[in-house]
N, C-alpha and C positions, 0 to 999 in steps of 0.2 A: 496423438499424445507424445508429450516428452517430459522425459527425465532421467535424471542423472545422481551418482553416489559422492555420497561425502563423507568426513568424519568430522565432526564437533571440533572446532578448535580453541588454542587458549585466548586467540585473539577476539574470541566471540561469542565468551560464557561471563557472568558475571561473578562476584565475589564470592559465589556458593557452588561457581563452577558448572553452574545450568548455562543452557542456552539464553541469551537476551532476546527481548521482546525485535529490537532493531536489527538485529541481525537475520529474524527468522525473517525479518520482511525482506531484508538482504537478498535470503535466498529465494524466497518468491519470485522476487524482482529480476533476479540472474537468471532464474529458471525460464522468466518468460522473453526475457531476451534473448537465451539461449536458442529456446522453440524458435524466435524469429530466424535466427542469423541461419538453426538449421535448414530452414525453407525459405533461405535468402530471401528474407523480406525484413531485415535487420537493419542499421544505426546506414547502412550505406545507402541502401534500396530508398528509405523513410528521406531522407536528403534530397537523394536522388530526382522526389518526385514530388519536394516540399510538402511532407507531410509528418504527422508526429501522434504519436496515442499518446493523447493526455489519461491519467488517472482518476476518473470520476466520484468512487469510492470505492470501498474497503471494509471485508466483511471477515474479520480473523479468528477463528474459535482456535482457545486453546487447551487440549487435554494435557499433555504434560508437556515440560521442556527436556530435550535430549540434554545428558550429563557431556560434561567433557571426555573426549575422545570415542564418545558413543558414532556407531555408523550409521548415517539414514538414508534414506532416496527421498529426493523432491519429484513431483511430478505437476506438471500443468495441462492444460488444453482448452481448447477455445466450444463453448457447447451450442455460442447461437450469436450471429451478427444479422444485423438488421438497422438499416436507415444509415446514423453514422457511430451508430454503439457497435462496441465489442462486450461478448460476457467470456470470462474465462474464471475456472475453479483451479486450485493447488491442493496440495497435501504432500504432508514431511510422513514417513513412515520408518520406524526401526526396524532392522534388518532379520525380526523375528516376526514381523508383519504389525506392531503393533501402530494402528494410529497417533500420531503425537497431534498434529495441527495440521487445521484445514481451512479453505477461504474460497469466498466468491469476491470477485471483483468485475468493477464496469468501466467501460474506458470509451473515448471518445475520439474517434479520426479530427484531427482537426489540421486544413491548411496553414504552415506554417508564414505564408505570403499575406493572406488576409486574416490570419487568427480564428478564421470561422469553421466551424464543425462542415464535413463534407459526406458525403455518402462512402459506405466500402466498396471500394470495387470489386465486382465480379471476381479479377485472379486472386485479391487475397481472400476471399468466401471459399473459393476451392481451395486455392494452399491451404488454409488451416483446416477444412473439414468440417463438420462438426460432431461430436462426442456425446453422450449421453452427461446430462448433469447430475452435479455430486446430490448425494441425496443430503440436505443439511436443513436447516430452517431459517431460510432468507429472511434479513430484516431489509425495511425499507431505506432506499438510498436517503432522502431526507433524517437529520436528526433533529429533534427541537431544542429548542437553545431557552434555559431557564433567564425570565424577565432581572433576577436579581442574582448575578453574577458578582464574583470576587476578582478585584480587581489586583493580576500578578505582576509582572515584569515586563519589560520593554526587552528588546536585543535587535541587533542589526545583522542582518544577512552577510554572514561570510561567504569567503569565496567558496570556500574548501565546502557551502553546502550545494554550492550548484553544478548539476550535471549538461550531459550533453545536451540537453534540447534549453539552455541556456534559463533556465529556472531554478528552484531551489527542489533538490529531490526531494521522491516522494517519505519516504523513511522519516526524515529530516525533519519535518512536523509533528511525527508524535513521537520522537525525541525528545521535543520541544514541551510537549503536553507531558511526557511520562514524568517529568522532572517538578510537575503539581500534583502530583499525587502523596497522599498521607504514606508514612516510610511504610507500613505494613500492609500495605494492600496487594491481594494475590489476583492476577489480570486471568481472569477465564476469557473472555471477548470483547475485541476491540473494535467499534464501527469508527471509520472516516466519511465524510462529505468534504470531497475538496471543493471549493468554491472559485478561487483565481491565483493565480499563478503568481509566488514571493521570489521577487528578480534580486543579484545582488544591489545591497546597499538598502534595501528597504527596511523599514523599522518594522518589527511584527508586536503588537501587544496581546501580552495573554491573560484571561479573568478564566474564573473554574465554579465548579457550585459540586458540593456534594448531593446525590438525588438517591431518591429511593432502590434505584437500581443501577448506583454506582456513582461515578464524577464524570463532569462532561464538560471539558475545557477548548475555549475559542481562544484564537486567534487570528485576529485580525489587525488593520493599517492603525494609523493613527486618526485614522474619520470612522472607524470601529465597522468597518465595511471588512467583512469575516474572508482571510484566506483557506480556515478551515475550521471544522468542527470535529474534535474529537472525543468518541465515548468509552469508556474503560468500565466494564461490567466483573466483578468476583463473585 
């Protein structure tokens, strides 16, 4: 298990001085990268071995967003690895122990030369170990896309969306999708299913649909092939 303490910064909050969803996702993502670096399995190790962890799905539950300058503890651990999949939990807790947010995530280990999934090496499995899975109601990875989506906007992937894997960072898909939400929508849970990587200069076409469970947003290319499906629940 890996964790770090932090204090919510002004650059991470919204107009009500609460942590934004994008900032929460970045906290979780940064925690997982720091965990890997601490085990010498980080960016340099992966590049040397022509490997990359590609996020397949998120399920993030938000109990309460911390306020500006609140102190928090962010934690992560791997609870299983099998075939080419890695399974990881995250939590964000306030200093008094109150759980503010938690998440389940599924990752795929990919050979960066062939672009194909590869079996997780025993060295990686042993280094991360296995910790108990967080007690939470886990949703399926697949998100049903309504047939009558309402067309939104199009945008071209800019340079600052691209991360060290040379594709659009995981958090950016959600930031784009969040722009389509109704003004008064309060996010309690978010699910993301990543389909394919968006790269620099790609055109992303958005569409959305309000359902009984919340809002579903589809991010697709000009041929309507999905990059990601995002579901917001309130």
